[in-house]
C-alpha positions as CSV (number, residue, x, y, z in Angstrom):
1,M,23.8,-15.8,17.0
2,T,22.1,-16.8,13.8
3,D,21.2,-14.0,11.4
4,Y,17.7,-14.7,9.8
5,R,17.4,-11.4,7.9
6,V,16.5,-11.6,4.2
7,S,18.9,-9.8,1.8
8,K,17.8,-7.7,-1.2
9,G,17.0,-10.0,-4.1
10,E,17.1,-13.2,-2.0
11,A,13.3,-13.7,-1.9
12,K,11.0,-13.0,-4.9
13,E,7.3,-12.3,-5.0
14,D,5.1,-14.8,-6.8
15,Q,3.3,-14.0,-10.1
16,V,-0.1,-13.5,-8.4
17,T,1.3,-10.7,-6.2
18,A,3.1,-9.2,-9.2
19,A,-0.1,-9.2,-11.2
20,I,-2.2,-7.6,-8.4
21,E,0.5,-4.9,-7.9
22,K,0.6,-4.2,-11.6
23,V,-3.2,-3.5,-11.6
24,T,-3.3,-1.6,-8.3
25,A,-0.3,0.5,-9.2
26,Q,-2.5,2.2,-11.8
27,V,-4.7,3.7,-8.9
28,P,-3.4,7.2,-8.0
29,S,-2.2,7.5,-4.4
30,S,-4.7,10.4,-3.9
31,A,-7.5,7.9,-4.3
32,Y,-6.5,6.1,-1.1
33,L,-6.2,9.4,0.8
34,A,-9.7,10.4,-0.5
35,A,-11.1,7.0,0.6
36,A,-9.6,7.5,4.1
37,L,-11.0,11.0,4.4
38,A,-14.4,9.9,3.1
39,S,-14.5,7.2,5.7
40,M,-13.8,9.7,8.4
41,V,-16.5,12.1,7.2
42,A,-19.0,9.2,6.9
43,S,-18.1,8.1,10.5
44,L,-18.6,11.6,11.8
45,S,-22.0,11.8,10.0
46,F,-23.1,8.5,11.6
47,K,-21.8,9.8,15.0
48,A,-23.9,12.9,14.6
49,A,-26.9,10.8,13.7
50,K,-26.4,8.8,17.0
51,R,-25.6,5.6,15.0
52,E,-22.7,4.6,17.2
53,H,-22.1,1.1,15.8
54,E,-22.0,2.3,12.2
55,A,-19.7,5.2,13.1
56,L,-17.2,3.0,14.7
57,F,-17.3,0.4,11.9
58,I,-16.8,3.0,9.1
59,G,-14.3,5.0,11.1
60,Q,-12.0,2.0,11.4
61,W,-11.6,2.0,7.6
62,A,-9.4,5.1,7.5
63,A,-6.2,3.3,8.7
64,P,-6.4,0.4,6.2
65,F,-7.0,2.9,3.4
66,L,-3.9,4.9,4.4
67,L,-1.8,1.7,4.7
68,L,-2.9,0.5,1.3
69,G,-1.9,4.0,-0.1
70,I,1.6,3.6,1.5
71,Y,1.9,0.1,0.1
72,N,0.8,1.4,-3.3
73,K,3.4,4.2,-3.2
74,L,6.2,1.8,-2.2
75,V,5.3,-0.5,-5.1
76,K,5.4,2.4,-7.5
77,I,8.8,3.6,-6.2
78,H,10.5,0.2,-5.7
79,G,8.6,-2.1,-7.9
80,S,7.1,-5.5,-7.0
81,D,10.5,-7.0,-6.3
82,G,13.6,-5.4,-4.9
83,A,15.7,-7.6,-7.2
84,A,14.2,-6.0,-10.3
85,A,15.1,-2.5,-9.0
86,D,18.6,-3.6,-8.1
87,H,19.3,-4.7,-11.7
88,S,18.1,-1.3,-13.1
89,D,20.3,0.5,-10.5
90,Q,23.3,-1.6,-11.6
91,H,22.6,-0.9,-15.2
92,S,22.5,2.9,-14.6
93,D,25.8,2.7,-12.8
94,Q,27.4,1.0,-15.7
95,V,26.3,3.6,-18.3
């Protein structure tokens, strides 16, 4: 059976992705959590005001905000490319 998995350092991100991640990595992770909580509170407020359509629309924003927060955290921990992190790990092993 053929193995189609991508190994660390085999694929690299393009410069556009790296540029976006450089900017978004400056946003604190708590901002994404706050945005998710704010969307839940806003959804609850719309629900209490009997505005069902708006409540569902705004309430669905919580999950994407949380996913963006996770992605942001992973970029901060591992960098834009796994290959760059691997080189720094190898360098620290040699010292």
